[in-house]
N, C-alpha and C positions, 0 to 999 in steps of 0.2 A: 490555097491558091491553085487549085487544080485546073480552073478555067483557063489560066494563062498557059500557053503551050498547047492547048487543045484546039478545038474548033473555034473557040472564042478568042484565041490568040490575036488574029488579024483585027477583030472587032475592037478589042481593048487597045490595040496599037493605034488604030485610027482615032479612037476616042481621046487617048492620051495626047496624040499629036495635035488634034484640034484644040484641046484644052490648053496645051502648052502655047500654041499659037495665039490663042485669045489672051492668055496671061501676058505674053510678051507684048502683044499689041496694047494692052491696057497700061502696063508699066512703061512701055516704050523703051525697053532694054533689049531691043532686037534690031 
């Protein structure tokens, strides 16, 4: 997992945030 913490850190962060948002929206647990 060298990508994390490198130049890809922010990118992955945004992706995860977006995915979490989508999941929360789908499940309605947010």
